[in-house]
C-alpha positions in Angstrom: -27.5 17.5 -7.6 -27.2 14.3 -9.3 -24.5 10.6 -7.9 -22.6 9.3 -10.7 -20.7 7.8 -8.7 -20.1 3.8 -8.2 -17.1 2.2 -6.8 -15.4 -1.3 -8.5 -13.6 -2.4 -5.7 -11.7 0.5 -4.1 -11.8 2.1 -7.0 -13.5 5.1 -7.8 -15.2 6.5 -10.7 -16.4 9.3 -11.1 -19.2 8.1 -13.0 -19.8 4.6 -14.5 -18.4 4.7 -18.2 -14.4 3.8 -18.8 -13.6 2.5 -22.4 -12.6 -0.9 -23.6 -8.7 -1.6 -24.5 -7.8 -1.4 -27.6 -10.8 0.5 -28.5 -9.7 4.0 -26.8 -5.2 3.4 -27.8 -3.6 4.7 -24.6 -6.2 7.5 -24.2 -3.8 10.1 -25.4 -5.2 9.3 -28.8 -8.4 11.0 -27.4 -7.5 13.6 -25.9 -8.1 16.5 -28.8 -11.8 14.4 -29.1 -13.3 13.9 -25.4 -12.5 15.6 -22.4 -11.1 12.4 -20.0 -11.9 14.2 -17.4 -15.4 13.5 -17.4 -15.0 9.5 -17.6 -15.0 7.4 -15.1 -12.0 5.5 -16.4 -9.8 4.5 -19.9 -8.9 0.6 -20.2 -6.0 0.7 -22.2 -5.0 -1.3 -24.8 -3.4 -4.9 -24.1 -0.2 -5.3 -22.6 1.9 -8.5 -22.7 5.2 -9.3 -20.6 6.7 -9.4 -24.0 6.7 -7.4 -27.5 4.6 -9.1 -29.6 3.4 -8.6 -33.3 0.0 -8.9 -33.3 -1.6 -11.1 -36.5 -0.9 -10.5 -40.2 -3.0 -7.9 -42.4 -6.0 -7.5 -43.4 -7.0 -8.0 -39.2 -9.9 -6.3 -39.4 -13.3 -6.3 -41.4 -16.8 -4.8 -41.4 -19.9 -6.7 -40.5 -23.9 -6.0 -40.3 -24.3 -3.5 -37.6 -20.4 -4.5 -36.2 -17.0 -5.7 -36.9 -14.4 -8.0 -36.7 -10.9 -7.9 -35.5 -8.0 -10.7 -34.9 -5.3 -8.0 -34.3 -4.2 -10.1 -31.9 -2.8 -8.3 -28.8 0.2 -6.2 -30.8 2.3 -3.9 -28.3 5.4 -3.1 -27.4 5.7 -4.7 -24.1 5.5 -5.1 -20.5 8.2 -3.1 -20.1 8.2 -0.3 -22.9 4.6 0.4 -20.6 6.5 1.4 -17.5 9.6 3.3 -19.2 7.3 5.3 -22.2 3.5 4.7 -21.9 3.2 5.4 -18.3 5.4 8.8 -17.9 2.1 10.2 -20.5 -0.2 8.7 -18.1 0.2 8.7 -15.2 -0.9 12.5 -14.5 -4.3 12.1 -17.5 -7.1 13.2 -14.6 -8.9 10.0 -14.8 -8.8 6.4 -13.8 -6.3 4.6 -16.3 -6.7 0.7 -16.1 -3.9 -1.2 -17.7 -5.6 -4.9 -19.9 -2.8 -7.1 -19.0 -2.7 -10.5 -21.4 -0.2 -13.5 -21.6 0.5 -16.8 -22.9 1.5 -18.6 -19.7 0.4 -18.4 -16.1 3.8 -17.2 -15.1 3.4 -14.3 -18.0 0.5 -13.0 -16.8 1.6 -12.6 -12.9 4.7 -11.5 -14.2 2.6 -9.1 -16.2 0.7 -7.9 -13.4 2.9 -7.6 -10.7 5.4 -5.4 -12.9 2.2 -2.7 -13.3 1.3 -2.8 -9.8 4.2 -1.3 -9.0 2.9 1.9 -11.2 1.8 4.2 -8.4 -0.8 6.1 -10.5 -2.5 2.8 -12.2 -5.4 2.1 -9.9 -6.4 -1.5 -11.6 -5.9 -3.9 -13.5 -8.3 -5.6 -16.5 -6.8 -9.4 -16.9 -8.1 -10.7 -20.4 -8.6 -14.1 -20.2 -11.0 -14.5 -23.2 -9.2 -12.9 -26.3 -9.7 -14.9 -29.3 -7.1 -13.8 -31.5 -4.2 -15.5 -29.9 -2.6 -19.1 -30.6 -1.9 -19.3 -27.2 -3.3 -18.6 -23.7 -5.8 -16.0 -24.0 -8.9 -17.2 -23.9 -7.9 -20.9 -24.0 -8.0 -19.9 -19.9 -11.4 -18.4 -19.9 -12.6 -21.3 -21.1 -13.0 -23.3 -18.4 -13.7 -22.7 -14.8 -10.5 -24.6 -13.7 -8.5 -22.6 -16.4 -9.3 -19.0 -15.4 -9.2 -19.9 -11.8 -6.3 -21.2 -12.2 -4.6 -17.4 -13.7 -6.7 -15.6 -11.2 -4.9 -17.6 -8.1 -1.7 -17.1 -9.9 -2.3 -13.0 -10.5 -3.8 -12.4 -6.8 -0.6 -13.5 -5.2 1.3 -11.1 -7.4 -0.9 -8.0 -7.6 -2.5 -6.5 -4.7 -4.8 -3.4 -6.3 -8.4 -3.5 -8.1 -8.6 -6.7 -10.2 -10.9 -7.1 -13.0 -11.5 -10.2 -15.0 -12.5 -10.0 -18.2 -14.4 -12.6 -19.5 -15.7 -14.8 -22.8 -18.9 -15.5 -24.3 -17.6 -18.1 -26.1 -18.3 -20.4 -23.3 -21.0 -22.9 -21.9 -21.8 -21.3 -18.6 -20.0 -17.6 -18.2 -21.7 -17.3 -14.5 -20.2 -20.6 -13.7 -16.9 -19.4 -14.7 -17.3 -16.0 -13.3 -17.9 -17.4 -9.9 -14.7 -19.5 -10.1 -12.9 -16.3 -10.4 -14.8 -14.3 -7.5 -13.5 -17.2 -5.2 -10.2 -16.9 -6.1 -9.6 -13.1 -5.8 -11.1 -10.8 -8.4 -12.8 -7.7 -7.3 -14.9 -7.4 -10.7 -15.9 -9.2 -13.6 -16.2 -7.2 -17.2 -17.9 -9.2 -19.8 -18.3 -9.7 -22.9 -14.9 -10.0 -24.8 -15.9 -10.4 -28.6 -17.5 -13.2 -29.5 -16.1 -15.3 -32.6 -17.1 -15.3 -36.0 -15.7 -15.2 -39.8 -16.1 -13.1 -42.8 -15.6 -14.7 -46.4 -15.5 -13.0 -49.8 -17.9 -14.5 -51.6 -16.2 -13.2 -54.9 -12.6 -14.0 -54.5 -14.0 -17.5 -52.9 -11.6 -16.3 -49.4 -11.7 -15.8 -46.1 -11.5 -12.2 -45.1 -8.8 -11.9 -42.3 -5.9 -13.5 -42.1 -6.1 -16.4 -39.5 -10.1 -17.2 -40.8 -12.1 -16.1 -37.7 -11.8 -13.0 -35.7 -13.8 -11.1 -32.5 -17.3 -9.6 -33.4 -17.7 -6.7 -31.7 -20.4 -3.4 -31.9 -24.0 -3.8 -31.7 -24.5 -6.9 -33.5 -23.3 -8.3 -29.9 -25.6 -6.4 -27.6 -28.5 -8.4 -27.2 -26.0 -11.7 -25.7 -23.9 -9.5 -23.8 -27.1 -7.7 -22.0 -28.3 -11.6 -21.6 -24.2 -12.5 -20.0 -24.5 -8.9 -18.0 -28.5 -10.5 -16.2 -26.9 -14.0 -15.3 -23.6 -12.8 -13.8 -24.6 -9.9 -12.0 -27.3 -12.7 -10.1 -24.6 -15.0 -9.7 -22.0 -13.4 -7.7 -21.7 -10.6 -5.1 -19.0 -8.6 -6.8 -19.6 -6.0 -9.7 -20.1 -6.2 -13.0 -18.9 -4.4 -15.6 -21.1 -4.5 -18.7 -19.7 -4.0 -22.6 -20.7 -5.2 -25.8 -22.2 -3.4 -28.3 -23.0 -0.4 -26.3 -23.7 3.0 -28.7 -25.9 5.2 -27.3 -26.9 6.0 -23.3 -29.9 4.2 -23.7 -27.4 0.9 -24.5 -25.8 2.3 -21.2 -28.9 2.4 -19.1 -30.0 -0.8 -20.1 -26.4 -2.5 -18.7 -26.9 -1.1 -15.8 -30.1 -2.1 -15.4 -29.0 -5.6 -16.3 -27.2 -5.2 -13.1 -23.5 -3.5 -14.5 -22.1 -1.5 -11.9 -20.4 0.1 -14.4 -20.0 0.2 -18.7 -16.9 -0.3 -21.0 -17.6 1.7 -24.5 -15.8 0.2 -27.4 -16.3 -0.1 -31.0 -18.7 3.2 -30.8 -15.4 5.0 -30.0 -14.3 4.1 -34.0 -17.3 5.4 -35.6 -17.6 8.5 -32.8 -14.5 9.7 -31.0 -16.4 12.0 -28.4 -19.4 9.5 -28.0 -18.4 8.6 -24.3 -19.2 11.6 -22.5 -22.0 11.9 -24.9 -23.2 8.8 -22.7 -22.4 10.5 -19.7 -24.1 12.9 -20.5 -27.2 10.6 -21.5 -27.3 8.9 -18.3 -27.5 11.4 -16.5 -30.6 13.1 -18.5 -32.1 9.6 -17.6 -31.8 9.5 -14.0 -33.1 13.8 -14.5 -36.1 12.6 -16.3 -36.9 9.6 -14.6 -36.5 11.1 -10.8 -33.5 9.3 -9.4 -30.6 11.3 -7.7 -28.0 8.3 -8.1 -27.0 5.5 -11.0 -26.8 3.8 -7.7 -30.6 3.2 -7.4 -31.1 1.6 -11.1 -28.3 -0.9 -10.8 -29.5 -3.6 -11.0 -33.4 -3.1 -11.2 -34.1 -5.5 -13.9 
Protein backbone atom coordinates (compact mmCIF):
# COMPACT_ATOMS: atom_id res chain seq x y z
CA UNK A 1 0.00 0.00 0.00
CA UNK A 2 1.34 3.42 -0.96
CA UNK A 3 2.16 5.83 1.86
CA UNK A 4 1.54 9.44 0.82
CA UNK A 5 1.72 10.97 4.32
CA UNK A 6 4.14 13.81 5.09
CA UNK A 7 4.76 16.13 8.06
CA UNK A 8 5.18 19.90 8.17
CA UNK A 9 6.25 20.79 11.69
CA UNK A 10 3.58 19.24 13.92
CA UNK A 11 1.15 19.24 10.99
CA UNK A 12 0.37 15.78 9.64
CA UNK A 13 -0.82 15.63 6.03
CA UNK A 14 -2.44 12.50 4.58
CA UNK A 15 -0.73 13.43 1.30
CA UNK A 16 1.48 16.28 0.10
CA UNK A 17 -1.19 18.13 -1.92
CA UNK A 18 -2.69 21.34 -0.55
CA UNK A 19 -4.41 24.34 -2.10
CA UNK A 20 -2.83 27.77 -2.44
CA UNK A 21 -4.34 30.75 -0.64
CA UNK A 22 -6.59 32.96 -2.73
CA UNK A 23 -7.43 30.24 -5.24
CA UNK A 24 -9.73 27.98 -3.22
CA UNK A 25 -11.84 30.37 -1.15
CA UNK A 26 -12.49 28.80 2.24
CA UNK A 27 -12.79 25.32 0.74
CA UNK A 28 -16.56 25.46 1.13
CA UNK A 29 -16.95 26.79 -2.41
CA UNK A 30 -15.31 23.64 -3.84
CA UNK A 31 -17.20 20.96 -1.91
CA UNK A 32 -19.42 20.16 -4.89
CA UNK A 33 -16.36 19.43 -7.03
CA UNK A 34 -13.77 17.97 -4.65
CA UNK A 35 -13.82 15.51 -1.76
CA UNK A 36 -11.89 17.72 0.65
CA UNK A 37 -11.03 14.64 2.68
CA UNK A 38 -8.75 13.54 -0.16
CA UNK A 39 -6.49 16.58 0.26
CA UNK A 40 -3.55 17.05 2.57
CA UNK A 41 -4.85 20.48 3.51
CA UNK A 42 -6.41 23.70 2.28
CA UNK A 43 -4.92 27.15 2.75
CA UNK A 44 -7.81 29.60 2.95
CA UNK A 45 -7.82 33.10 1.51
CA UNK A 46 -5.73 35.82 3.12
CA UNK A 47 -6.92 37.15 6.49
CA UNK A 48 -5.93 40.49 8.01
CA UNK A 49 -6.59 42.14 11.37
CA UNK A 50 -9.10 44.64 9.95
CA UNK A 51 -11.41 44.29 6.92
CA UNK A 52 -9.86 45.18 3.55
CA UNK A 53 -11.72 46.23 0.43
CA UNK A 54 -8.88 45.23 -1.87
CA UNK A 55 -7.89 47.13 -4.99
CA UNK A 56 -10.29 48.72 -7.51
CA UNK A 57 -11.40 46.76 -10.58
CA UNK A 58 -10.13 45.61 -13.03
CA UNK A 59 -7.80 43.43 -10.99
CA UNK A 60 -7.34 40.28 -13.06
CA UNK A 61 -5.89 39.77 -16.52
CA UNK A 62 -5.06 36.72 -18.60
CA UNK A 63 -1.53 36.38 -19.91
CA UNK A 64 0.31 33.83 -22.01
CA UNK A 65 0.50 30.66 -19.87
CA UNK A 66 -0.81 32.37 -16.77
CA UNK A 67 -2.71 35.22 -15.19
CA UNK A 68 -2.09 38.50 -13.38
CA UNK A 69 -4.00 39.58 -10.31
CA UNK A 70 -3.99 42.60 -8.02
CA UNK A 71 -6.92 41.64 -5.78
CA UNK A 72 -5.14 43.15 -2.79
CA UNK A 73 -6.08 40.80 0.07
CA UNK A 74 -9.79 41.61 0.09
CA UNK A 75 -11.34 40.04 3.20
CA UNK A 76 -13.65 40.85 6.10
CA UNK A 77 -11.01 40.66 8.82
CA UNK A 78 -9.98 38.15 11.46
CA UNK A 79 -12.96 38.75 13.76
CA UNK A 80 -15.37 37.96 10.93
CA UNK A 81 -13.37 34.83 10.15
CA UNK A 82 -13.49 33.67 13.77
CA UNK A 83 -17.19 34.37 14.20
CA UNK A 84 -18.64 33.41 10.83
CA UNK A 85 -16.21 31.35 8.74
CA UNK A 86 -14.57 29.21 11.42
CA UNK A 87 -17.84 27.52 12.49
CA UNK A 88 -18.31 26.44 8.87
CA UNK A 89 -14.78 25.11 8.29
CA UNK A 90 -13.79 23.67 11.67
CA UNK A 91 -15.23 20.24 10.88
CA UNK A 92 -13.95 19.93 7.31
CA UNK A 93 -12.21 16.55 6.87
CA UNK A 94 -8.77 18.02 6.16
CA UNK A 95 -6.23 20.44 7.63
CA UNK A 96 -7.49 24.00 7.40
CA UNK A 97 -4.62 26.51 7.35
CA UNK A 98 -5.20 30.26 7.53
CA UNK A 99 -3.11 32.62 5.43
CA UNK A 100 -2.29 35.64 7.63
CA UNK A 101 -1.19 39.04 6.35
CA UNK A 102 -0.82 42.52 7.80
CA UNK A 103 0.30 46.11 7.34
CA UNK A 104 2.45 46.23 10.49
CA UNK A 105 4.33 43.70 12.61
CA UNK A 106 1.79 44.19 15.40
CA UNK A 107 -1.04 43.45 12.95
CA UNK A 108 0.59 40.17 11.97
CA UNK A 109 1.17 39.13 15.57
CA UNK A 110 -2.33 39.98 16.78
CA UNK A 111 -4.02 38.26 13.85
CA UNK A 112 -1.88 35.16 14.41
CA UNK A 113 -2.70 35.19 18.13
CA UNK A 114 -6.45 35.25 17.45
CA UNK A 115 -6.21 32.45 14.90
CA UNK A 116 -4.13 30.48 17.40
CA UNK A 117 -7.09 30.40 19.77
CA UNK A 118 -9.14 28.43 17.24
CA UNK A 119 -8.77 24.79 18.22
CA UNK A 120 -9.43 23.27 14.80
CA UNK A 121 -6.91 25.45 12.91
CA UNK A 122 -3.56 23.62 13.26
CA UNK A 123 -1.33 26.02 11.32
CA UNK A 124 -1.02 29.43 9.70
CA UNK A 125 0.78 30.51 6.56
CA UNK A 126 2.37 33.90 7.14
CA UNK A 127 2.13 35.97 3.98
CA UNK A 128 5.10 38.33 3.90
CA UNK A 129 5.16 38.23 0.11
CA UNK A 130 2.01 39.74 -1.40
CA UNK A 131 2.98 42.18 -4.19
CA UNK A 132 -0.47 43.77 -4.46
CA UNK A 133 -0.81 45.90 -1.32
CA UNK A 134 0.67 49.32 -0.57
CA UNK A 135 1.61 48.57 3.04
CA UNK A 136 3.07 45.44 4.59
CA UNK A 137 2.93 42.24 2.60
CA UNK A 138 5.96 42.05 0.36
CA UNK A 139 7.63 45.02 2.05
CA UNK A 140 8.57 42.72 4.92
CA UNK A 141 9.49 39.78 2.72
CA UNK A 142 12.09 41.36 0.46
CA UNK A 143 14.87 41.60 3.05
CA UNK A 144 16.18 39.03 5.49
CA UNK A 145 15.93 41.52 8.37
CA UNK A 146 12.35 42.47 7.54
CA UNK A 147 11.23 38.87 7.20
CA UNK A 148 12.97 37.89 10.42
CA UNK A 149 11.35 40.72 12.38
CA UNK A 150 7.82 39.64 11.44
CA UNK A 151 8.47 35.96 12.11
CA UNK A 152 10.07 36.71 15.48
CA UNK A 153 7.00 38.68 16.62
CA UNK A 154 4.53 36.11 15.31
CA UNK A 155 6.46 33.23 16.83
CA UNK A 156 6.06 34.85 20.27
CA UNK A 157 2.31 35.20 19.74
CA UNK A 158 1.58 31.90 18.00
CA UNK A 159 2.48 28.41 19.22
CA UNK A 160 1.23 26.11 16.48
CA UNK A 161 2.81 25.20 13.14
CA UNK A 162 4.10 28.35 11.43
CA UNK A 163 4.60 28.34 7.66
CA UNK A 164 6.16 31.45 6.10
CA UNK A 165 5.32 32.27 2.46
CA UNK A 166 8.27 33.77 0.63
CA UNK A 167 8.44 36.30 -2.19
CA UNK A 168 10.29 35.45 -5.42
CA UNK A 169 10.82 39.18 -6.08
CA UNK A 170 14.16 39.18 -4.27
CA UNK A 171 17.85 38.79 -5.01
CA UNK A 172 18.58 35.84 -2.69
CA UNK A 173 15.54 33.86 -1.54
CA UNK A 174 17.72 31.29 0.29
CA UNK A 175 19.08 34.01 2.57
CA UNK A 176 15.55 35.05 3.53
CA UNK A 177 14.53 31.43 4.09
CA UNK A 178 17.44 30.96 6.50
CA UNK A 179 16.49 34.15 8.33
CA UNK A 180 12.92 33.02 9.01
CA UNK A 181 14.13 29.54 9.95
CA UNK A 182 16.42 31.12 12.55
CA UNK A 183 13.45 32.99 14.06
CA UNK A 184 11.36 29.88 14.51
CA UNK A 185 9.49 29.19 11.28
CA UNK A 186 8.47 25.53 11.05
CA UNK A 187 8.31 25.60 7.25
CA UNK A 188 8.56 27.92 4.26
CA UNK A 189 6.26 27.97 1.24
CA UNK A 190 7.34 29.36 -2.11
CA UNK A 191 6.89 30.98 -4.44
CA UNK A 192 4.29 33.70 -4.23
CA UNK A 193 3.51 35.51 -7.47
CA UNK A 194 6.09 37.27 -9.62
CA UNK A 195 5.61 40.98 -10.27
CA UNK A 196 4.20 41.57 -13.74
CA UNK A 197 2.24 43.99 -15.88
CA UNK A 198 -0.23 44.00 -18.77
CA UNK A 199 -0.83 46.85 -21.24
CA UNK A 200 -3.78 47.28 -23.61
CA UNK A 201 -2.08 48.38 -26.82
CA UNK A 202 -5.28 49.49 -28.58
CA UNK A 203 -6.40 51.69 -25.71
CA UNK A 204 -2.81 52.59 -24.79
CA UNK A 205 -3.29 52.08 -21.07
CA UNK A 206 -2.58 49.68 -18.23
CA UNK A 207 -4.94 46.72 -17.91
CA UNK A 208 -4.86 46.37 -14.10
CA UNK A 209 -6.20 49.19 -11.92
CA UNK A 210 -2.94 49.65 -10.03
CA UNK A 211 -0.71 48.94 -13.03
CA UNK A 212 1.15 45.91 -11.77
CA UNK A 213 0.04 42.57 -10.36
CA UNK A 214 1.16 39.11 -9.39
CA UNK A 215 1.89 36.64 -12.19
CA UNK A 216 0.89 33.03 -11.56
CA UNK A 217 0.29 29.90 -13.61
CA UNK A 218 2.53 27.68 -15.79
CA UNK A 219 4.68 30.65 -16.86
CA UNK A 220 6.26 30.90 -13.39
CA UNK A 221 6.94 27.19 -12.85
CA UNK A 222 10.61 27.10 -13.96
CA UNK A 223 11.39 30.01 -11.63
CA UNK A 224 9.48 28.40 -8.76
CA UNK A 225 11.17 25.06 -9.28
CA UNK A 226 14.62 26.66 -9.23
CA UNK A 227 13.87 28.60 -6.06
CA UNK A 228 12.41 25.58 -4.26
CA UNK A 229 15.54 23.62 -5.15
CA UNK A 230 17.79 26.41 -3.83
CA UNK A 231 15.86 26.86 -0.58
CA UNK A 232 15.65 23.13 0.09
CA UNK A 233 19.46 23.07 0.01
CA UNK A 234 19.69 26.04 2.38
CA UNK A 235 17.32 25.16 5.24
CA UNK A 236 16.58 22.17 7.46
CA UNK A 237 12.85 22.88 7.83
CA UNK A 238 10.34 21.47 5.31
CA UNK A 239 9.74 23.38 2.10
CA UNK A 240 6.30 23.65 0.48
CA UNK A 241 6.51 24.23 -3.27
CA UNK A 242 4.06 26.13 -5.43
CA UNK A 243 4.02 28.05 -8.66
CA UNK A 244 2.49 26.80 -11.89
CA UNK A 245 1.59 23.28 -10.74
CA UNK A 246 -1.04 22.04 -13.20
CA UNK A 247 -0.50 18.27 -13.23
CA UNK A 248 0.76 15.41 -11.07
CA UNK A 249 4.02 15.47 -13.02
CA UNK A 250 4.51 19.11 -12.08
CA UNK A 251 3.93 18.22 -8.42
CA UNK A 252 6.39 15.32 -8.58
CA UNK A 253 9.04 17.67 -10.02
CA UNK A 254 8.69 19.94 -6.98
CA UNK A 255 8.98 16.96 -4.64
CA UNK A 256 12.10 15.77 -6.45
CA UNK A 257 13.53 19.29 -6.12
CA UNK A 258 13.19 19.08 -2.34
CA UNK A 259 9.62 20.11 -1.48
CA UNK A 260 7.94 18.07 1.24
CA UNK A 261 4.51 19.20 0.08
CA UNK A 262 2.99 21.32 -2.69
CA UNK A 263 0.21 23.84 -3.09
CA UNK A 264 -1.98 24.04 -6.20
CA UNK A 265 -3.26 27.50 -7.12
CA UNK A 266 -4.15 28.87 -10.54
CA UNK A 267 -5.02 25.38 -11.83
CA UNK A 268 -8.10 25.41 -9.55
CA UNK A 269 -9.63 28.13 -11.73
CA UNK A 270 -9.31 25.92 -14.79
CA UNK A 271 -10.34 22.58 -13.27
CA UNK A 272 -11.93 22.71 -9.80
CA UNK A 273 -11.17 19.00 -9.28
CA UNK A 274 -7.50 19.21 -10.28
CA UNK A 275 -6.16 18.74 -6.74
CA UNK A 276 -7.62 15.27 -6.29
CA UNK A 277 -6.41 14.31 -9.76
CA UNK A 278 -2.90 15.36 -8.72
CA UNK A 279 -3.11 13.25 -5.54
CA UNK A 280 -4.03 10.20 -7.59
CA UNK A 281 -1.36 10.99 -10.17
CA UNK A 282 1.38 11.12 -7.52
CA UNK A 283 0.27 7.70 -6.29
CA UNK A 284 0.38 6.35 -9.83
CA UNK A 285 3.90 7.76 -10.30
CA UNK A 286 5.14 6.10 -7.11
CA UNK A 287 3.61 2.75 -8.08
CA UNK A 288 4.99 2.93 -11.62
CA UNK A 289 8.53 3.54 -10.34
CA UNK A 290 8.42 1.03 -7.50
CA UNK A 291 8.32 3.45 -4.54
CA UNK A 292 6.22 2.62 -1.49
CA UNK A 293 6.32 6.08 0.12
CA UNK A 294 6.24 9.61 -1.23
CA UNK A 295 8.99 10.48 1.22
CA UNK A 296 11.39 8.34 -0.84
CA UNK A 297 11.36 10.86 -3.69
CA UNK A 298 11.68 14.11 -1.72
CA UNK A 299 14.87 15.91 -2.71
CA UNK A 300 16.16 13.11 -4.94
CA UNK A 301 17.40 15.53 -7.59
